[in-house]
Each structure stands twice: as structure tokens, then as C-alpha cells.
KOLTOR-88697 format. One line per field, with one value per residue (C-alpha): residue in one letter; residue number from 1; x, y, z. Coordinates in nm, 2 decimals, always signed. Layout:
<recs>
aa = (A	...)
i = (NUM	...)
xx = (X	...)
yy = (Y	...)
zz = (Z	...)
</recs>
This chain:
<recs>
aa = (M	A	E	E	G	S	K	A	A	G	P	I	R	M	V	A	I	N	N	M	V	E	N	M	R	Y	K	S	Q	I	L	A	R	T	N	K	L	E	S	G	I	M	D	S	G	L	V	G	F	A	A	G	M	L	V	A	L	V	L	I	V	V	P	A	L	V	L	M)
i = (1	2	3	4	5	6	7	8	9	10	11	12	13	14	15	16	17	18	19	20	21	22	23	24	25	26	27	28	29	30	31	32	33	34	35	36	37	38	39	40	41	42	43	44	45	46	47	48	49	50	51	52	53	54	55	56	57	58	59	60	61	62	63	64	65	66	67	68)
xx = (-10.47	-10.48	-10.83	-10.96	-10.83	-11.00	-11.32	-11.33	-11.26	-11.56	-11.84	-11.67	-11.65	-12.02	-12.12	-11.93	-12.09	-12.43	-12.38	-12.28	-12.58	-12.82	-12.66	-12.72	-13.07	-13.15	-13.00	-13.19	-13.52	-13.46	-13.38	-13.70	-13.91	-13.76	-13.82	-14.19	-14.24	-14.09	-14.30	-14.62	-14.53	-14.46	-14.79	-15.00	-14.79	-15.02	-15.34	-15.19	-15.07	-15.41	-15.59	-15.34	-15.39	-15.77	-15.76	-15.52	-15.75	-16.05	-15.86	-15.76	-16.08	-16.35	-16.22	-16.16	-16.52	-16.65	-16.46	-16.62)
yy = (-5.13	-5.10	-5.25	-4.99	-4.71	-4.84	-4.90	-4.54	-4.40	-4.59	-4.40	-4.07	-4.14	-4.24	-3.91	-3.72	-3.92	-3.87	-3.50	-3.49	-3.70	-3.46	-3.16	-3.31	-3.41	-3.05	-2.90	-3.14	-3.06	-2.69	-2.74	-2.95	-2.68	-2.41	-2.62	-2.68	-2.31	-2.20	-2.47	-2.34	-1.98	-2.07	-2.26	-1.98	-1.70	-1.66	-1.66	-1.40	-1.19	-1.20	-1.11	-0.82	-0.69	-0.70	-0.51	-0.25	-0.20	-0.16	+0.10	+0.30	+0.26	+0.31	+0.65	+0.76	+0.68	+0.85	+1.17	+1.18)
zz = (+23.50	+23.13	+23.11	+23.36	+23.15	+22.83	+23.01	+23.15	+22.80	+22.66	+22.83	+22.77	+22.40	+22.40	+22.57	+22.30	+22.02	+22.18	+22.20	+21.84	+21.74	+21.94	+21.77	+21.43	+21.52	+21.64	+21.33	+21.10	+21.28	+21.23	+20.86	+20.82	+20.99	+20.77	+20.46	+20.56	+20.63	+20.29	+20.12	+20.28	+20.19	+19.83	+19.80	+19.94	+19.78	+19.47	+19.67	+19.91	+19.62	+19.46	+19.79	+19.85	+19.49	+19.54	+19.87	+19.72	+19.42	+19.64	+19.86	+19.55	+19.33	+19.60	+19.71	+19.35	+19.27	+19.58	+19.49	+19.14)
</recs>
């Protein structure tokens, strides 16, 4: 009888451990994705800023020159 109880507890514990491992795996994948996204944004930030500045200057300077 005692052996049956310990055998029944084994799979239940494994299910709980598997659920915890899946939880940790899911969270680590989200962290990795977030890190990659932030890395990509930081790498292209300077180029994006320069392009935005150029567009803003064109939108300001061209109408000012047309009005002169």
C-alpha cells in the first residue's frame, strides 16, 4: 500500500515540475524577445533620428523658401 502511494505522487510531482519549467521557458523567451527588440531599436536609433531630423527640416525650410 505504501508503495502505491509513493508511485502515485511521482507523476503528480513531475507534472508540477514540468509546469514550472514551461513557465520559466515562456518567461525567458519573452525576455529574450524584448532584449532583441530593444537592441534593434538602439542600433537603428541614430539613423532614425537623422532621417526624422532631415524630414522635419525639409518640412520647415521648403515652405519658408516658397513664401519668400
